[in-house]
C-alpha positions as CSV (number, residue, x, y, z in Angstrom):
1,X,10.1,-29.6,75.7
2,X,12.8,-27.0,75.5
3,X,10.5,-24.8,73.2
4,X,7.5,-25.2,75.5
5,X,9.4,-24.2,78.5
6,X,11.0,-21.2,76.7
7,X,7.4,-20.2,75.6
8,X,6.3,-20.5,79.3
9,X,9.1,-18.4,80.5
10,X,8.5,-15.7,77.9
11,X,4.7,-15.6,78.9
12,X,5.6,-15.1,82.5
13,X,8.0,-12.2,81.5
14,X,5.3,-10.6,79.4
15,X,2.8,-11.0,82.2
16,X,5.2,-9.4,84.6
17,X,5.9,-6.6,82.4
18,X,2.2,-6.1,81.6
19,X,1.6,-6.0,85.4
20,X,4.3,-3.2,85.8
21,X,3.4,-1.2,82.9
22,X,-0.4,-1.6,82.7
23,X,-1.4,-2.8,86.2
24,X,-5.1,-3.5,86.7
25,X,-7.3,-0.7,88.1
26,X,-10.4,-0.9,90.1
27,X,-13.4,-0.1,87.7
28,X,-15.0,2.2,90.0
29,X,-12.4,4.3,91.7
30,X,-9.4,3.4,89.4
31,X,-7.2,2.4,92.4
32,X,-4.5,-0.1,91.5
33,X,-5.3,-3.7,92.2
34,X,-2.7,-5.9,93.7
35,X,-2.8,-8.8,90.9
36,X,-3.6,-8.4,87.3
37,X,-5.1,-11.8,87.1
38,X,-9.0,-11.8,87.7
39,X,-10.3,-14.3,89.8
40,X,-11.9,-17.3,88.4
41,X,-15.6,-17.3,88.3
42,X,-15.7,-21.0,89.2
43,X,-16.5,-20.5,93.0
44,X,-14.8,-22.7,95.7
45,X,-16.7,-25.1,97.9
46,X,-17.3,-22.7,100.7
47,X,-18.8,-20.0,98.2
48,X,-21.0,-22.7,96.6
49,X,-22.4,-23.5,99.9
50,X,-23.5,-19.9,100.5
51,X,-24.3,-19.1,96.9
52,X,-28.0,-19.1,97.6
53,X,-27.6,-16.1,99.7
54,X,-26.9,-12.9,97.6
55,X,-24.9,-11.0,100.4
56,X,-21.6,-8.9,100.6
57,X,-19.5,-12.1,100.8
58,X,-20.9,-13.4,97.5
59,X,-20.5,-10.0,96.0
60,X,-16.7,-10.1,97.2
61,X,-16.2,-13.5,95.7
62,X,-17.6,-12.5,92.2
63,X,-16.2,-9.0,92.1
64,X,-12.5,-9.5,93.2
65,X,-10.4,-8.7,90.3
66,X,-12.8,-5.9,89.2
67,X,-13.0,-3.9,92.3
68,X,-10.8,-2.8,95.1
69,X,-11.5,-3.9,98.6
70,X,-12.9,-0.7,99.5
71,X,-15.4,-0.3,96.5
72,X,-16.4,-4.0,97.1
73,X,-17.4,-3.1,100.8
74,X,-19.8,-0.3,99.3
75,X,-22.2,-3.0,98.1
76,X,-25.3,-3.1,100.2
77,X,-27.6,-6.1,99.9
78,X,-31.3,-5.8,100.1
79,X,-32.5,-7.3,103.4
80,X,-36.0,-7.5,105.0
81,X,-38.1,-5.9,106.0
82,X,-39.1,-5.1,102.4
83,X,-42.3,-4.2,100.5
84,X,-43.9,-7.7,99.9
85,X,-44.8,-6.4,96.3
86,X,-42.2,-4.2,94.9
87,X,-39.3,-5.1,97.2
88,X,-38.2,-1.8,98.3
89,X,-36.2,-2.0,101.5
90,X,-37.7,0.0,104.5
91,X,-35.8,2.5,106.3
92,X,-36.8,1.0,109.6
93,X,-35.1,-2.2,110.3
94,X,-37.8,-3.6,112.5
95,X,-41.0,-5.5,111.6
96,X,-41.8,-7.8,108.9
97,X,-42.4,-7.5,105.2
98,X,-45.5,-5.7,104.3
99,X,-47.0,-3.9,101.4
100,X,-45.7,-0.2,101.0
101,X,-47.8,2.8,100.7
102,X,-47.0,3.2,96.8
103,X,-48.0,-0.3,96.1
104,X,-51.2,0.4,98.2
105,X,-52.2,3.5,96.4
106,X,-50.9,2.3,92.9
107,X,-51.2,-1.5,92.5
108,X,-48.7,-3.0,90.3
109,X,-49.3,-5.3,87.3
110,X,-46.5,-7.7,88.3
111,X,-46.8,-9.9,91.1
112,X,-43.5,-9.4,93.0
113,X,-40.3,-7.7,92.3
114,X,-37.0,-8.5,93.9
115,X,-33.4,-7.3,93.8
116,X,-30.1,-8.5,95.4
117,X,-28.5,-5.3,95.9
118,X,-29.4,-1.5,96.5
119,X,-28.8,1.0,93.6
120,X,-26.3,3.4,95.3
121,X,-22.8,4.5,95.3
122,X,-20.4,1.9,94.1
123,X,-23.0,-0.5,92.9
124,X,-24.4,2.1,90.8
125,X,-21.1,2.9,89.4
126,X,-20.6,-1.0,88.6
127,X,-23.8,-1.1,86.8
128,X,-23.0,2.0,84.9
129,X,-19.7,0.5,83.8
130,X,-21.6,-2.4,82.3
131,X,-24.6,-0.3,80.8
132,X,-22.7,2.8,79.5
133,X,-19.2,2.0,79.3
134,X,-19.3,-1.3,77.5
135,X,-17.6,-3.3,80.2
136,X,-19.4,-6.4,79.2
137,X,-17.0,-8.6,81.1
138,X,-19.0,-7.5,84.3
139,X,-22.2,-9.3,82.9
140,X,-20.8,-12.8,84.0
141,X,-20.2,-11.9,87.7
142,X,-23.3,-9.7,87.9
143,X,-25.3,-12.4,86.2
144,X,-24.2,-14.9,88.9
145,X,-25.2,-12.6,91.5
146,X,-28.7,-12.2,89.9
147,X,-28.8,-16.0,89.6
148,X,-28.1,-16.4,93.2
149,X,-31.1,-14.1,94.0
150,X,-33.3,-16.2,91.6
151,X,-32.5,-19.6,93.1
152,X,-32.9,-18.3,96.6
153,X,-36.1,-16.4,95.9
154,X,-38.1,-18.4,93.4
155,X,-39.5,-22.0,93.6
156,X,-37.9,-24.5,91.1
157,X,-41.1,-24.7,88.9
158,X,-42.4,-21.2,89.5
159,X,-41.1,-19.6,86.2
160,X,-41.6,-20.8,82.7
161,X,-40.2,-18.2,80.6
162,X,-37.5,-15.5,81.3
163,X,-38.0,-12.3,79.3
164,X,-35.3,-9.6,79.5
165,X,-36.8,-6.0,79.2
166,X,-36.2,-5.1,75.4
167,X,-34.4,-1.9,74.2
168,X,-35.6,0.0,71.2
169,X,-33.8,-0.9,68.0
170,X,-32.0,2.3,67.7
171,X,-30.6,2.2,71.3
172,X,-29.8,-1.4,70.8
173,X,-27.7,-0.4,67.7
174,X,-26.0,2.3,69.4
175,X,-25.2,0.4,72.6
176,X,-24.4,-2.8,70.9
177,X,-26.0,-5.1,73.5
178,X,-29.1,-5.5,75.7
179,X,-27.5,-5.5,79.4
180,X,-30.7,-7.3,80.8
181,X,-30.1,-10.3,78.4
182,X,-26.4,-10.3,79.1
183,X,-27.3,-10.9,82.9
184,X,-29.2,-14.1,82.0
185,X,-27.8,-15.5,79.1
186,X,-25.3,-17.8,81.0
187,X,-27.6,-19.0,83.7
188,X,-27.7,-22.5,82.4
189,X,-24.1,-22.7,82.2
190,X,-23.8,-21.4,85.7
191,X,-26.3,-23.9,87.1
192,X,-24.3,-26.8,85.6
193,X,-21.1,-25.4,87.0
194,X,-22.6,-25.1,90.5
195,X,-24.6,-28.3,90.2
196,X,-27.8,-26.4,90.7
197,X,-30.9,-28.2,89.1
198,X,-32.6,-25.6,86.9
199,X,-35.7,-26.6,85.2
200,X,-36.1,-26.2,81.3
201,X,-36.8,-22.4,81.3
202,X,-36.4,-20.7,77.9
203,X,-35.0,-17.2,77.5
204,X,-37.1,-15.2,75.2
205,X,-35.6,-11.9,73.4
206,X,-38.4,-11.6,70.8
207,X,-41.6,-12.0,72.5
208,X,-41.8,-8.7,74.2
209,X,-41.0,-5.8,71.7
210,X,-40.4,-2.0,72.2
211,X,-42.7,-0.7,69.7
212,X,-41.8,3.1,70.1
213,X,-38.8,5.3,71.1
214,X,-38.9,6.6,74.6
215,X,-36.6,9.3,76.2
216,X,-34.0,8.0,78.7
217,X,-35.7,7.5,82.1
218,X,-32.8,8.9,83.8
219,X,-33.5,12.3,85.5
220,X,-37.3,12.0,85.1
221,X,-39.7,12.2,88.1
222,X,-42.2,9.4,88.8
223,X,-44.9,11.1,86.8
224,X,-42.8,11.9,83.7
225,X,-41.5,8.3,83.8
226,X,-44.8,6.8,83.6
227,X,-46.0,9.2,80.7
228,X,-42.8,8.6,78.8
229,X,-43.1,4.8,79.0
230,X,-46.8,4.4,78.7
231,X,-47.9,1.9,75.9
232,X,-44.3,1.5,74.8
233,X,-44.3,-2.3,74.8
234,X,-46.2,-5.1,73.1
235,X,-46.4,-8.8,72.7
236,X,-45.0,-10.2,69.4
237,X,-46.6,-13.6,69.7
238,X,-49.2,-14.2,72.4
239,X,-49.1,-17.9,71.8
240,X,-45.7,-18.2,73.4
241,X,-46.7,-16.7,76.7
242,X,-50.4,-17.8,77.1
243,X,-50.8,-19.3,80.6
244,X,-47.1,-18.9,81.2
245,X,-45.3,-17.8,84.4
246,X,-42.9,-15.0,83.3
247,X,-39.8,-13.6,85.0
248,X,-39.1,-10.2,83.7
249,X,-35.4,-9.1,83.9
250,X,-34.0,-5.7,84.1
251,X,-30.8,-4.0,85.5
252,X,-32.4,-1.5,87.9
253,X,-35.8,-0.9,89.5
254,X,-36.2,2.7,90.0
255,X,-39.9,3.7,90.2
256,X,-41.0,0.6,88.4
257,X,-42.6,2.2,85.5
258,X,-40.7,0.3,82.9
259,X,-41.3,-3.1,84.4
260,X,-44.9,-2.3,85.1
261,X,-45.5,-1.4,81.5
262,X,-43.8,-4.6,80.4
263,X,-45.9,-6.6,82.7
264,X,-49.1,-5.0,81.6
265,X,-48.3,-5.9,78.0
266,X,-47.4,-9.6,78.9
267,X,-50.8,-9.9,80.9
268,X,-52.7,-8.7,77.8
269,X,-51.0,-11.4,76.1
270,X,-52.7,-13.9,78.5
271,X,-49.6,-14.8,80.7
272,X,-50.5,-16.4,83.9
273,X,-48.5,-13.9,86.0
274,X,-45.4,-11.7,85.7
275,X,-42.8,-11.6,88.4
276,X,-39.7,-9.2,88.2
277,X,-36.1,-9.6,89.1
278,X,-33.6,-6.7,88.8
279,X,-30.0,-6.5,89.7
280,X,-30.4,-3.4,91.9
281,X,-33.3,-1.6,93.5
282,X,-33.4,2.2,94.1
283,X,-34.4,3.5,97.6
């Protein structure tokens, strides 16, 4: 008993010293946070009750311990009216959802695309921390945010297979992970923790492959993005996706060129339809 007590006291002292010497900083602005201890991702009852609404309050619950209060407030949720196809949020805050001009002139291969947040400022910086700085501890809270969008926007039997957008093998080796997969890998556990009924949806990281190297899409205009990514994907085993309802997962929807090419390949493989869910939507 004495030994355990001594260990506990020593642990408390070490934690206090760590707090003093190496205090936790906001991942975006680097401001010091009040507590080194990150918030548990087992949401309280009030949070669970509103979990099916990916709003700023949910973002705050998930990101406390990673971001300062100021940066948390920078999150802008996607709200209607939006394009009923690509999910872009219209500048006008009046009217109902309708198809945007881009989707009318250039019909998409996917059925619908949705995102919980706007790709801007603090949220963009958070995604960059995960994607480019290797802060994979963010995958869990961001995955919960994405899961919240899924259960609030899709019917329980509307998806058969979840397919993360694949990386080229060279980029995967350099980065060490596929951020799209990290966002969905814990969905079954999250559903169990929140007592959310989730049908037997498989996550397949092999059926869609990136069959050629492409330059990074960042910095390219719409036309160059479409040319860069054209015919970059193919289906490895058509039998897996034949007549299946596919949910395609990616981190960001910018012009939609990447997810549209993925959807094209999946439909050639005889998928019934392809829907898209990304963490953020550019405006």
